[in-house]
C-alpha positions in Angstrom: 242.0 233.6 151.5 241.3 230.2 152.4 237.4 229.1 152.3 235.0 228.5 155.0 235.8 225.2 155.5 239.7 224.8 155.5 241.9 224.6 158.4 240.9 226.0 161.8 244.0 227.5 163.7 244.0 226.3 167.3 244.9 228.6 170.1 248.2 229.6 170.6 250.3 230.4 173.7 250.6 234.1 172.6 246.7 234.3 171.3 244.3 235.1 173.9 242.1 232.0 174.9 238.1 232.4 175.1 235.2 229.9 176.3 234.8 227.4 178.3 232.9 223.9 178.5 229.5 225.6 177.3 231.0 227.9 174.6 233.2 226.6 171.9 235.8 229.1 170.5 237.7 228.8 167.5 240.1 231.1 165.6 240.3 230.2 161.9 243.1 231.9 159.9 241.1 233.9 157.5 240.3 236.4 160.5 237.2 235.0 161.6 236.4 233.7 165.0 233.7 231.4 165.8 231.9 231.2 169.0 229.5 228.2 169.3 227.1 227.9 172.0 227.5 224.2 173.3 224.8 223.1 175.9 223.0 221.0 172.9 221.7 218.6 175.3 219.7 221.8 176.7 219.3 223.2 173.3 221.6 225.6 173.9 219.9 227.7 177.0 221.3 230.6 178.5 222.6 228.7 181.8 225.2 226.2 183.1 228.3 228.2 182.2 226.7 229.7 178.8 226.9 233.5 179.7 230.8 233.5 181.2 231.7 231.4 178.4 230.4 233.4 175.8 231.6 236.9 177.5 235.1 235.4 177.9 235.0 234.3 173.7 234.0 238.0 173.4 237.1 239.4 175.2 239.7 237.2 173.4 238.3 237.6 170.3 238.4 241.5 170.7 241.9 241.3 172.4 243.0 239.4 169.6 244.6 241.3 166.2 244.2 238.8 164.0 240.4 238.2 164.8 238.5 240.7 162.2 234.9 239.1 162.7 233.2 236.8 165.3 230.5 234.4 163.3 228.3 233.0 166.5 226.0 230.1 166.3 224.6 227.1 168.1 225.4 223.5 168.2 222.6 221.2 167.6 219.3 221.8 167.0 218.8 225.2 168.4 220.7 228.8 168.9 219.8 229.5 172.1 216.2 228.4 173.3 216.1 231.3 175.8 216.8 231.1 179.9 217.6 227.9 181.2 214.3 227.9 184.1 215.8 224.6 185.5 212.9 222.6 186.8 209.6 223.8 188.4 210.9 223.8 191.9 213.3 226.7 191.1 210.9 228.8 189.5 208.3 228.8 192.1 211.7 230.4 194.5 212.2 232.7 191.8 208.8 234.1 191.9 208.8 233.8 195.8 212.0 235.3 196.4 213.7 232.1 196.7 217.2 230.5 195.3 217.2 231.5 191.5 218.9 234.9 191.1 217.7 235.7 187.3 220.8 238.4 187.6 223.3 235.6 187.7 221.5 233.7 185.4 221.7 236.3 182.8 225.5 237.1 183.8 227.5 240.0 184.5 226.6 241.7 181.5 223.5 242.6 179.5 223.0 241.6 175.7 223.2 245.4 174.5 227.8 245.0 176.0 227.5 243.5 172.4 226.8 246.4 170.8 229.4 248.3 172.1 232.0 245.9 170.4 234.9 247.2 167.8 234.4 243.8 166.1 231.7 243.0 163.5 229.1 240.0 165.2 227.4 238.0 162.6 224.6 235.5 164.1 224.7 232.4 162.1 220.9 231.0 163.3 220.6 227.1 163.0 217.6 226.5 165.0 215.6 227.7 168.1 216.1 231.3 168.8 213.8 232.4 171.9 213.3 234.9 174.7 217.1 235.8 175.5 218.3 234.4 172.8 216.3 236.4 170.3 217.5 239.4 172.3 221.3 238.2 172.1 220.9 237.7 168.0 219.5 241.2 167.4 221.8 242.7 169.1 224.6 241.1 166.6 225.4 243.1 164.2 223.9 240.6 161.0 221.6 237.8 161.5 221.8 234.6 158.8 219.2 231.6 159.3 219.0 228.5 158.6 215.6 227.3 156.2 213.1 226.5 158.5 214.7 228.1 162.1 212.0 228.8 164.8 211.7 232.3 166.9 209.6 233.3 169.3 210.2 236.4 171.6 207.7 234.2 174.5 207.9 236.4 177.1 204.4 237.7 177.4 203.5 234.1 177.0 205.5 233.0 180.0 204.1 236.3 181.9 206.9 238.0 181.6 208.0 241.6 180.0 210.0 242.4 177.2 213.9 242.2 178.6 217.2 243.3 178.4 216.7 245.6 175.4 214.3 244.0 172.9 212.1 246.8 173.6 214.8 249.0 172.2 216.5 246.7 169.5 213.8 245.0 167.9 211.3 247.8 166.3 215.1 249.7 165.2 215.6 246.2 163.4 211.7 245.1 162.2 209.8 248.2 162.5 207.7 250.0 164.9 204.2 247.9 164.2 206.2 244.4 163.4 208.1 244.7 166.5 204.6 244.9 168.4 203.2 242.2 166.9 206.1 239.9 167.7 206.5 241.4 171.4 202.3 241.4 172.2 201.7 238.1 170.6 205.0 236.1 171.5 203.9 233.7 168.8 206.8 231.5 166.9 207.7 232.9 163.8 209.9 231.1 161.1 213.0 231.8 159.5 211.2 232.3 156.4 209.0 235.4 158.0 212.0 236.7 159.9 213.1 237.4 156.3 210.3 239.4 155.5 210.8 241.3 158.3 214.5 241.9 157.7 215.4 240.3 161.4 217.9 237.8 159.4 219.4 239.2 156.4 219.4 235.7 154.4 217.6 231.9 155.2 219.8 229.2 153.8 219.7 225.2 153.9 220.7 224.3 157.0 224.0 222.9 155.4 225.1 226.3 154.0 224.6 228.0 156.8 227.8 228.2 158.2 229.7 228.0 154.7 227.6 231.1 153.8 227.6 233.1 156.8 231.9 232.5 156.8 231.8 233.8 153.4 230.1 236.6 154.3 232.6 237.3 157.5 235.9 236.5 155.6 234.9 238.8 152.8 234.7 241.9 155.2 237.7 240.3 156.9 239.5 240.4 153.9 238.5 243.8 152.3 237.3 245.7 155.2 239.6 248.3 157.6 239.4 247.3 161.0 239.7 251.1 162.1 236.5 251.3 160.0 234.4 248.9 160.7 235.2 249.9 164.6 233.9 253.9 164.2 231.2 252.3 161.6 229.9 250.4 164.7 229.9 253.4 167.2 228.4 255.7 164.7 225.8 253.3 164.2 224.6 252.4 167.7 225.3 255.9 169.2 223.1 257.5 166.5 220.4 255.2 166.9 219.8 257.8 170.4 221.1 261.0 168.4 219.3 263.4 166.1 220.2 264.0 163.0 222.2 267.5 163.0 224.2 266.3 166.0 224.8 263.0 163.9 225.6 264.9 161.1 228.4 266.7 163.0 229.9 263.9 164.2 230.3 262.3 161.3 231.9 265.1 159.9 234.3 264.8 162.3 235.0 261.4 162.1 235.5 261.2 158.7 238.3 264.0 159.1 240.2 261.5 161.8 239.5 258.6 159.1 241.5 261.0 156.5 244.1 260.7 158.2 244.6 257.2 159.1 246.9 254.7 156.9 243.8 252.7 156.1 242.3 255.6 154.3 245.4 256.1 152.0 245.4 251.8 151.4 242.1 251.7 150.5 242.6 254.2 147.9 245.3 253.3 146.3 243.8 249.6 146.3 240.9 250.9 144.5 242.9 252.7 141.9 245.3 249.7 141.6 242.7 247.1 141.5 243.4 244.9 143.8 242.5 243.7 147.6 243.1 246.5 150.2 246.3 245.2 152.8 244.6 246.7 156.1 247.1 246.4 159.4 245.0 244.6 162.3 243.5 246.7 165.0 246.5 248.3 167.2 246.8 250.8 169.8 248.8 253.0 167.0 245.3 252.6 165.0 242.5 255.2 166.2 239.1 254.1 166.4 238.1 257.8 166.9 236.3 256.5 170.4 237.6 260.0 171.9 235.6 261.8 169.5 232.7 259.8 169.2 231.8 260.8 172.7 
């Protein structure tokens, strides 16, 4: 399988297109799509078409059977430096019920919609990651960070509350005590501490961030069954709200279903034959366990 730095397959007529001027969408021939926040002049602040482009890009990835993993990153010095609140006059307008509509700025979906996607989403945090940018990174399935990247919840220091699901996801990622610290203090912390807390999987030099994230994504794309990935994501996020008895019973049902799919035979056969598996792309004929998971 080609390496991370080898050719990007341009979108073709029969491939779903995504993104816009504020968000780049590229599909590599390795089965990995790269979604890039592309407002570097605003440190990729959430606004100015960023939400619409992000949703469009992820919809395109979900609809494309050639895409098995998505890597999300930012251009320039930031991953996403939080909400783009404009200038002081627009902020004053928001506080008095004026022109600024926070719901419109956030977009038609909340950050937690990423957890409902069947495609794994890997965040490559290249720089500043704050506010809603941090919430969005946390909703991704796995995170890598560039050395020295700065993180902050920031809400308490702006007179705001823990927004859009961060109070649900952050304690599950870093634990209760650390989540309380980061949310109540709103302090800045760096990638190295983020790794110690388990918020990111690894910290690497900036020039190694995308190759590292891409290699990880390409390994998943090459060796993991799309049907299994889709169900495992459903299990993890769904089971977070369930008790252990219900979770175990549901896992048993899903296990029986997975053993009836061709992916299971291919996975076992490849193991015994000591070769990489050749899993088919996700398609209508490939069950994802969605019905039985409800």
